[in-house]
Each structure stands twice: as structure tokens, then as C-alpha cells.
N, C-alpha and C positions, 0 to 999 in steps of 0.2 A: 504494500500500500504506500502511495506517495505521501510525503510530508509537506506541511505548510511552511511558510517562511518563519512564522512564530516558533514552530516546533524545531526547525533547523537552527535557529539562533540560540537555542538552549543546548545544542549538541557540540561536542568537540569533534572536529572534522580532520581526518588525516588524508592528505593528498599523497597518494602513492606515485612515485616517479623514479626515474633512473633504471633500475633493473639489471638483469644479468645477461643481456644479449646484445646483438649487433645494432639494435635500435636505441641503445641507451642514451646517446647524445641527443637524439630527437625528443625522447621522453623527458630528459632533464629540462629542455626548453619548454615543452608543453606543460610540465608540472609547475614550473616557476610562474608562468603567466596565469595559470589557473589559480594558484595560491594567492598571487597579488590581487586577482579579481575578487576572490572570496574575502580577502581583508578589506578591500574597498567597499564591499557590501555589508561589512560589519560582522562577519562570521568569525568564530573562534577556530582557526585553522592552523595546522602545522604541516611541514613537509617531512615525508618519510621516504628515504632512499631504500628501495626494496632490496633485501638480501635474504640469506638463508635463515636469518633470525627474525623474520617478519612477525610471526605470532608474538614473540617476546616483546618486540618493539611496540606493537599495537596495545598490548596489555600495559606496558610501562607508561605509555603516553595516554592511557585511558581513552582510546579512540572509540567513539560511538557511531560514527558514519565515515565511510571511506569514499573519497572521490578518486576514481581509478584513472590515472594519467600515464599508465604504462603502455608500452607498445611491444608487440612481438611475443616470443616464447616466455612462459611463466607469468605473463601479465595479461595477454590478449587471447590466450588459448584455453581458458577455463581453469587453469591451475590456481591462480590467486582467487578466482571466484569461488572455487571449492573450499579453499582455506577459510574465506570469509563466511561462507554458509555454515561451516562447522563451528566457527567462533560466534555465530549469531550477530555479525556486524553488517548492517545494511550497506550496500555499495551501489555506485553508479556503474553503468555499462551493462552490456548483454550478459545474461546468466551463463551457467556452466555449459549446457548443451550447445546453445547458439554460438558461444565464443569458440568452443572447440571445433564446431562444424565450419564456421566461416574461416577459421585459421587454416584448416585443411582444404586447400583450394580444389583438390580432386573430389573430395566428398561433397563439398559445397556445390560443385557443378552437377554432380549426380542428383542432389536434392533439387536444384533449380530445374534440371531437365525433367524430373519426375513431376514437378509442379506445372510443367508446360511452359516454362520461361525460356527465352531464346539464348542459346550459348553457341560458341564456336566448337567445331570438332576438336577432340582432345584425347590424350592418352597420358600415361604416367610411366616413367622409367626409374627403376630403383638403382641404387649404387651398385648392387650385386649384378644387375643385368647390363650394366653400362658396356662392357666389352663385347657382348653379344647383340647389342642393339643394331637393328638394320633400318635405316630411314625409309626404305621402300615398303616397310610394313605399316607405315603410319595410317594409310587409308585416306590421306588428303595430300594435296600438293603443297610444295614449299612456296613462299617462305613460312616459317613457323617461329613461334615465340617459345623460348625455353627459359623456365624460371624455377626457383625453389618452390616446393609445394607448400611450405609452411613458414615463409619469411615475408615481411612486408617492406614498404618503402622502396620497392623496385630494386632491391639488392640482388645481385647475381643474375640479372636478366640479360638475355641476348636475343637478337633477331637472326635466325639462321636462314640464309638464302641458297646455300649449296650444301649437298649431303656431306661433303668432306669437312664442313664446319661444325658438325654435330658434336664430335668428341670434345673439342675445345669448349663448347658451350656447356656440355654436361659436366665436365671437370670443374668449370667455374661454379656451377650449382653445387656440386658435391663438396665444395669447401665450406658450404653453409648448411647443407641439408642432405638427408639420405635419399630423398626422392625428388625427381625433377618432373614438373608438369610441362608437357609439350602440347601446344595448341596452335591451330591454324592462325596465321597473322591476317587480321582483317584491316583493310585500308579504310579509313574514314575519320570522322571527327570524334575525339575523345571527350565524352560528356560525363561529368561527375555530378551526381545528385545527392544533396544532403537530405537525410531523413531525420526529423527531430520528433522524438516521442511518437513514432509510427506514421507521421505525416510528412510527405515530401515538401521540403521548404523551397527548393529551386534547383535549376540545372545550369551548370556553368560549362563553357567550352574551354578546354585546356589546349592551348596551341603552342607546344614547345618549339624552340628554335632548332633543337637537335632532332634526331630521328624519332625518339619516343620520350615519354615523360619519366626519366630515370631519377635516381637519387640526387644527382647534381642539379637537375632541373627543379626538383621538388624543394630542396632545402638550401642550395648554395649559390645558385646564379639568379639573376634578375632578368633573363632574356626570354622567359616564358610569358606568353600573353594569356590573360584570363578574361574571357568575354562573357559578360553576364547582362541579361539572361542569354543563354545559348541561342544563337541565330538559327532557329529551326521554325518551320511552319507550326502554327498553333496546335494542330492535331498531333503532330509528331512530338512537339515539346511535352504536351500533356501525357502522351503515351510513355515517354521517358520517365516522367514522374510516377505514372501508374506501375510500370515495370519495377522501378526502384522500391516502391512501397510494397509490392508483392514479394520481391526478393527479401526485403527486411522482415516481412511476415513469416516467410519460410524458415528463416533462422531465429525467429522470435527476438528480433533486435530491440534494444532498449536504449534510451538516451539518444545521443547523436551517433548516427552511422553514416557512411558514405558508400554509395554504390557507383562503381566505375563501369561505364558503358562505352561501346563504339556504335556510332550511327554511320552506316556506309552510304555511298552515293545513291543507292536505291531506296533510302529511307528505312532500311532494316536495322533493328536495334539488337545488339548482342551484349549480354552481360559478361564483363571480364571478371569481376570479383566484388566482394562486399567487405568493407573494413568496419569492424565493430568498435574500434578505438582510434578514430582518425586523429591526425595531428592537429594541434591548436596553436601552432607557431605563426609568426608573421607571414610565412609563405603558404599557410594551410588554407584549404578550400572551404572547410566548414565555417570558420569565422568570416571569410570573405563573402560567402553566400548569405550568411545570417545578416551581416551588416547591410548588404544590398537590399535585404528585405526589412530593414529598419530595426534589427535587433543588435544592439551594441554588445561588445564582447562580455561585459560583466553580466548582462541580462541573459545571454546565452548560457554562460556557466551556471547561473542560478537556476535556469530552467532544467538543465541536466541534473543538477544537484537535487531538485525537488523529486526527481524520479528514482532516487536511491531506494533500494528495497532488497528484500531477501526473496528467493524463489521457493526454496524448500521450507516446509513447515511440518511440525508434528501434529497429528490429528488430535482434536479436542477429546478430552476424557469424558466418561459418562457423567 
């Protein structure tokens, strides 16, 4: 159950950030700006850098609500969510099942496909299968996108245009993950839709100066264009919002999520992936979209905070 502002003002809020994975630097920035926003709103908040001692830290700090500002493994994949459920501490972000499902890109695509949502042809290659992998068995033509199955921020991603490039792309993935997702590369506009508490907030066209929207484009350079609202016909724009809302519903998304889509020249929409804990940095698309819709950053953070809750509960006694 969501809490009111009055109830939240009485709670001690722990902003979880940092973490133990390759996305630590982004999470540190996300957590810091969320922490400052909560302070400006008058909340009793503290920063907690996630480590193996997280349960002890939460107890020592007497945390009553967690604002999850982690990214990647052990923060975005259901692990922390499970810890908080066991400890009985309400938290922001998608719950255990949805977090784990969205983080596993292969399984998420299967779920989207089962729900009748549009995806690109795909397969998965494990580290053990790497040496035996034959690109001719893909079932679709090149180019293909090769990326880690359970990493975010476009880390380890490659666009493979020739069969002989596959091994190098796979080895790049296997430095980060044991499984590589391989999907058909779709040419088109990259449209990213922010979903806030289940409702599509808006769609933005991400137009990178480089070949695709990689880690550098997301967080380090300023040569990417962000065009809002996305320049699509009204019916197509609305369909992007609908598809994003449906994808969010499939994984039981909570708080702010971001659905990455491709719209090709024929007006076909393809879901790339869903991010249950999108970045909130100066480069991030969720705050950009919210601001364009008249929601300043502090109010966005507060709306996410109000949705903090627990998913699991014990049945009432007789």
C-alpha cells in the first residue's frame, strides 16, 4: 500500500546506491541527486552504499523505507528486493519477480512474446557454447546486436555485420556475463518511454551521434540529441505509449520504469528491453521526460517514493 507525504515525513529513508557491479559509478550519481531531492522536500534521508553488510547497515541506521537507486546485479535483479521483503522494509522499484525477469533480457523477451508484444528475432549463446556457435544457425540475417543478457547501461554491446565478427563480440560479452543475447538489428528511431506508476508519461526520440546509444552516449558525451515529444504520427506515438504500458504490466513494474523501443520506417514498433531502475542523472531520460511534462525532479522523486511498498505478506490469522 502506498504512503502519504505525512506518513513518509515520519519515516527514516535510506537511499541505496553504489553497489557491487559495473554500474556502480552511475548508481552513485543517481543516488546522490535523489538524496538531495529528498532533503529539499524535507525528508529524513541518509545515503547507504550497498555492500555485503547491507542488512546490518539498515538495522544500525534504523531505516524504515528504502529508496532503491541501485543499478545492475544485486540491486536491479530482485536480490536486494528479496532482502528487503525478508526484513519487512518497504522499498521503491519493481518487486522480486519483475526485477529478476526484466534483468534477464532473454526471459523478458519470452514473456513479452507470450503477451503478444512485438520483439525482434533473438537467441541466446552461453559461454560454454561460444566455441561451437555457428552464425548460420541464427535463423535471421545479419546485422545482429550482441549484448550481455543481464547487464545494463549498454555495457559490452556490439553490432555484428559479418559472421567473422561474432567471436570478438561474444568474448566482449563474456567478460561481463555468462550469457550473450543475440538479436536481429532493427534500423529505425530509438524511442524510450517513461512509465510512472503504471502510466506512460511520454516518449522521447534518442538520436545518438554515434552508431547506437552506448554507455559513452548515455553518460559521458553531450552529442546525443533528445527530441521530445518523439516526432511520430499521433496514432503511432500513442501506440508506443500503449506498448510500453503493456510491457510494464507484464513484468509488474512499479515506480518509474523505462521501456526502450525501435520504430522502423514502416511504423512497426519493436521492444528492445525494459529497465526497472532507470538512471536519474543529468543525462537520464526519465527526468528529462518528466520535466517536459511539467514534473520537476524533486516532485518526480517524491512520486516514486510514495509508491514504496512490500509485495509479500503473511496471511491474517483467525
